[in-house]
C-alpha positions as CSV (number, residue, x, y, z in Angstrom):
1,M,-0.1,0.0,-0.1
2,F,1.3,3.4,-1.0
3,V,1.3,6.1,1.6
4,T,2.4,9.7,1.7
5,I,4.6,10.6,4.7
6,G,4.3,14.6,5.6
7,I,7.1,16.2,7.3
8,P,6.5,20.1,7.7
9,F,9.9,21.8,9.2
10,Y,10.9,25.0,10.6
11,N,14.5,25.8,11.6
12,A,15.1,22.0,12.4
13,D,18.5,21.4,10.6
14,K,19.6,20.0,14.0
15,F,17.4,16.9,14.0
16,L,15.9,17.0,10.3
17,E,18.4,14.6,8.6
18,E,18.1,12.0,11.4
19,S,14.3,12.3,11.1
20,I,14.7,11.8,7.4
21,K,16.8,8.6,8.2
22,S,14.3,7.1,10.0
23,V,12.0,7.3,7.3
24,F,14.4,5.7,4.8
25,A,14.8,3.2,7.7
26,Q,11.2,1.5,7.3
27,T,10.5,-2.0,6.7
28,H,7.3,-0.4,4.6
29,Q,9.5,1.2,1.6
30,N,6.3,1.9,-0.8
31,W,6.0,5.9,0.0
32,E,6.5,9.5,-0.8
33,L,8.0,11.7,1.5
34,I,6.8,15.3,1.4
35,L,9.4,17.6,3.0
36,L,7.4,21.0,3.6
37,D,9.3,24.2,4.4
38,D,7.9,26.9,6.7
39,G,10.1,29.5,6.2
40,S,13.3,28.5,7.5
41,T,16.4,30.5,8.2
42,D,18.5,27.8,9.3
43,Q,20.3,24.7,7.4
44,S,17.0,23.1,7.3
45,L,15.5,23.7,3.3
46,R,19.6,22.9,2.2
47,I,19.2,19.6,3.9
48,A,15.8,18.9,2.1
49,N,17.2,20.0,-1.0
50,S,20.4,17.8,-0.8
51,I,18.2,14.4,-1.4
52,T,18.4,13.0,-4.8
53,D,16.1,9.9,-3.9
54,T,13.1,10.8,-6.5
55,R,10.7,9.7,-3.7
56,V,11.3,12.9,-2.0
57,R,9.3,16.3,-2.7
58,V,10.5,19.5,-1.2
59,Y,8.2,22.7,-1.4
60,S,9.1,25.9,0.0
61,D,7.4,29.4,-0.6
62,G,9.2,31.2,1.7
63,L,6.5,31.9,3.9
64,N,6.0,30.8,8.0
65,K,2.5,29.9,8.1
66,K,2.6,27.8,11.1
67,L,1.7,24.2,11.6
68,A,-2.0,23.9,11.1
69,S,-1.9,25.5,7.4
70,R,1.4,23.1,6.5
71,L,-0.6,20.0,8.1
72,N,-3.4,20.7,5.7
73,Q,-1.2,21.5,2.9
74,I,0.1,18.0,2.9
75,V,-3.1,16.6,2.8
76,T,-3.7,18.4,-0.7
77,L,-0.1,17.9,-2.0
78,A,-0.4,13.9,-1.3
79,K,-0.6,11.3,-3.8
80,S,-1.8,8.7,-1.9
81,D,-4.6,7.8,0.1
82,I,-2.6,7.4,2.8
83,I,-1.4,10.5,5.3
84,V,1.5,9.4,7.6
85,R,2.2,12.4,10.2
86,M,5.7,13.2,11.6
87,D,7.4,16.0,13.3
88,A,10.8,17.0,11.7
89,D,12.7,17.0,15.2
90,D,11.2,13.2,16.1
91,L,12.3,9.6,14.7
92,I,10.2,7.0,14.1
93,S,10.5,2.8,14.6
94,P,11.6,1.2,11.5
95,N,8.3,-1.1,12.1
96,R,6.2,1.7,12.5
97,I,4.4,2.1,9.0
98,K,4.1,-1.3,8.3
99,L,2.2,-2.3,11.6
100,Q,0.0,0.8,11.3
101,L,-1.0,-0.1,8.0
102,E,-2.2,-3.6,9.1
103,I,-4.9,-1.8,11.2
104,L,-6.0,0.1,8.2
105,K,-5.6,-3.0,6.2
106,K,-7.8,-5.2,8.5
107,Y,-10.0,-2.8,9.6
108,P,-11.9,-0.8,6.8
109,N,-14.0,1.5,9.5
110,I,-10.9,2.7,11.3
111,D,-9.7,5.9,9.7
112,L,-6.5,6.5,12.2
113,V,-4.2,4.9,13.6
114,S,-1.9,6.3,16.9
115,T,0.9,4.6,18.7
116,G,2.9,4.6,21.9
117,L,6.1,6.4,22.2
118,F,9.8,6.6,23.6
119,S,9.9,9.7,25.3
120,V,13.9,11.0,24.7
121,S,16.0,14.3,25.3
122,D,17.8,15.8,22.6
123,D,20.7,13.4,22.5
124,L,18.2,10.5,22.4
125,E,18.6,9.4,26.0
126,L,15.5,7.6,27.4
127,I,13.5,9.7,29.5
128,G,10.6,7.0,29.5
129,I,7.6,5.4,27.5
130,R,4.0,5.9,27.1
131,S,1.3,4.4,25.5
132,H,-2.8,4.5,26.1
133,P,-4.4,2.1,28.1
134,N,-6.9,1.3,25.8
135,L,-7.1,0.5,22.4
136,S,-10.1,3.1,21.4
137,I,-10.7,6.9,22.9
138,S,-14.1,8.5,23.6
139,F,-14.8,12.2,23.7
140,R,-15.0,12.1,27.6
141,D,-11.5,10.6,27.6
142,L,-9.8,13.4,25.6
143,L,-11.6,16.0,27.8
144,L,-10.3,14.4,30.8
145,K,-7.0,13.8,29.4
146,R,-7.2,9.9,30.5
147,G,-4.2,8.2,29.8
148,C,-1.4,8.8,26.9
149,G,-4.4,9.6,24.6
150,I,-3.5,10.4,20.7
151,V,0.0,10.8,20.4
152,H,-0.7,13.6,17.7
153,A,2.5,13.2,15.4
154,S,2.4,9.2,15.4
155,V,-0.9,9.4,13.6
156,I,-1.5,7.6,10.3
157,G,-4.7,7.9,8.4
158,R,-7.1,7.8,5.3
159,K,-6.7,10.9,3.4
160,T,-10.4,11.2,3.1
161,W,-10.6,11.8,7.0
162,F,-8.3,14.5,7.0
163,E,-10.1,16.3,4.2
164,R,-13.4,16.6,5.9
165,N,-11.5,17.3,9.5
166,K,-9.1,19.9,8.9
167,Y,-7.1,21.3,11.6
168,D,-7.6,25.1,12.8
169,E,-5.2,27.4,11.2
170,K,-6.2,30.3,13.6
171,L,-4.5,28.2,16.5
172,K,-0.7,28.7,17.2
173,L,-0.6,25.4,19.5
174,A,-2.9,22.8,20.4
175,Q,-4.4,22.0,17.0
176,D,-4.3,18.3,17.1
177,Y,-6.3,18.3,20.6
178,D,-9.1,20.4,19.0
179,L,-9.1,18.4,16.1
180,W,-9.7,15.0,18.1
181,L,-12.5,16.8,20.3
182,R,-14.1,18.4,17.2
183,A,-14.3,15.2,15.0
184,S,-15.1,13.3,17.9
185,K,-18.4,15.9,19.1
186,N,-19.2,14.9,15.4
187,D,-18.5,11.0,15.8
188,D,-16.2,11.0,13.0
189,L,-12.9,10.0,15.5
190,N,-12.9,6.0,14.5
191,I,-9.2,5.7,15.7
192,H,-7.1,3.0,17.1
193,L,-4.7,3.4,19.6
194,L,-1.5,1.0,19.1
195,P,0.2,0.5,22.1
196,D,3.5,-0.4,20.7
197,H,5.9,2.3,21.4
198,L,6.6,3.2,17.5
199,Y,7.6,6.9,18.0
200,Y,10.5,8.7,19.4
201,Y,9.3,12.0,20.9
202,R,11.9,14.4,21.8
203,E,10.7,16.5,25.0
204,G,13.6,18.8,25.5
205,G,12.9,21.7,23.2
206,S,9.7,21.0,22.5
207,I,8.2,21.5,25.9
208,T,8.5,24.9,27.5
209,P,6.6,26.6,30.1
210,N,5.4,29.4,28.0
211,K,4.3,26.6,25.3
212,M,2.3,24.6,28.0
213,L,1.0,27.9,29.5
214,L,-0.3,28.7,25.9
215,A,-1.8,25.3,25.6
216,Y,-3.6,25.5,28.9
217,K,-5.1,28.7,27.4
218,Y,-6.2,27.2,24.2
219,E,-7.7,24.3,25.8
220,R,-9.8,26.1,28.2
221,E,-11.5,28.1,25.0
222,M,-11.8,24.6,23.5
223,Y,-13.4,23.5,26.7
224,K,-15.9,26.1,26.4
225,K,-16.4,25.4,23.1
226,Y,-17.1,21.9,22.5
227,T,-18.8,20.9,26.0
228,S,-21.6,22.8,28.6
229,N,-20.1,21.2,31.6
230,W,-16.9,22.9,31.2
231,Y,-16.6,24.9,34.5
232,Y,-14.7,21.7,36.4
233,L,-12.6,21.3,33.2
234,V,-11.7,25.2,33.1
235,I,-10.5,24.9,36.9
236,K,-8.6,22.0,36.8
237,S,-6.7,23.9,33.8
238,F,-6.1,27.0,36.0
239,I,-4.5,24.7,38.5
240,K,-2.6,22.8,36.1
241,T,-1.3,26.3,35.2
242,L,-0.6,27.3,38.5
243,V,1.6,24.2,39.2
244,V,3.7,25.1,35.6
245,L,4.3,28.5,36.8
246,I,5.5,27.4,40.5
247,L,7.7,24.3,38.7
248,S,9.5,26.7,36.4
249,K,9.8,29.4,39.0
250,T,11.7,27.0,41.2
251,N,13.4,25.4,38.2
252,N,11.7,21.9,38.9
253,F,10.1,22.0,35.5
254,Q,12.0,19.1,34.4
255,F,9.9,16.9,36.7
256,L,6.6,17.6,35.1
257,I,8.4,16.2,31.9
258,N,9.8,13.2,33.3
259,R,6.3,12.4,35.2
260,R,4.5,12.5,31.4
261,S,6.1,9.3,31.2
262,N,5.3,7.2,33.9
263,E,5.1,3.4,32.4
264,L,7.6,1.1,33.9
265,V,10.7,1.2,31.9
266,D,12.9,-2.1,31.8
267,N,15.6,-3.1,30.0
268,K,13.5,-4.9,27.1
269,Y,12.9,-1.3,26.0
270,E,16.1,-0.1,26.4
271,Q,17.4,-3.3,23.9
272,I,14.4,-2.6,21.4
273,M,15.4,1.2,21.5
274,I,19.2,0.9,21.0
275,K,18.5,-1.6,18.0
276,E,16.5,0.6,16.2
277,L,18.5,3.6,16.7
278,K,21.5,1.5,15.3
279,T,19.4,0.6,12.5
280,I,18.4,4.1,11.9
281,S,21.7,5.5,12.1
282,N,23.3,3.0,9.9
283,T,20.4,4.0,7.1
284,K,22.0,6.0,4.1
285,V,20.3,8.5,2.0
286,K,21.0,9.6,-1.5
287,G,22.4,13.1,-1.2
288,L,22.5,13.1,2.3
289,N,25.2,10.4,2.3
290,G,26.8,11.5,-0.8
């Protein structure tokens, strides 16, 4: 099955090459890769343009339209009926696409498949692991943020779903959360949450106090928008905001990041991670590797 992998990027030259190599390391090789620049001012676009593999398409208009706009654009550019999401500073397990496609093939009524994740530092040191306790998620689960939920950048889905469920381009953050709430509210969130840890999520630079505070501000607006019983949720959000402010002021913000990944990590997961990262590191990409 042919798929479109879309990676929007903005000033990601520190990590973009590794991310691209993890795409080329996939056991499923029937894909096209769209690299979509969002007005980068570093070397990201040069890295993307250096690739000579014909499966890779690079787009750049010099503008900074933000993530939601670029995610919608990837859907319009895609040549396949299956869209694979990924962030430019993350990596994916070599088996990610293969395992997610198996679910879409087996269950025609499923539109989206998410996965669990390895939480890692910028240097790919293991922080922890996360996965959702159930294979599905309800509107109430989304509102209460039970479990790991939907790992946004690990999602693979049918193009038709993304065409009728677009990201809100007015939002600077939490675009994914808004999309899941809106789709679920409209009874159009047929998603399967794989427990497998198939996504490597860099927590370091992606989670900051300011970003988290802004995300909480947006989530309070979403609660009021999507449910009439929003009072408790808004109060809870303000409490989380206060906790972030206190931890950031006392230099304990890292505690909050580590707490996000609280599943038991044993040697088995560490060995899987070491093996997969070695496979990715040894993968050659035409143009990137001469």
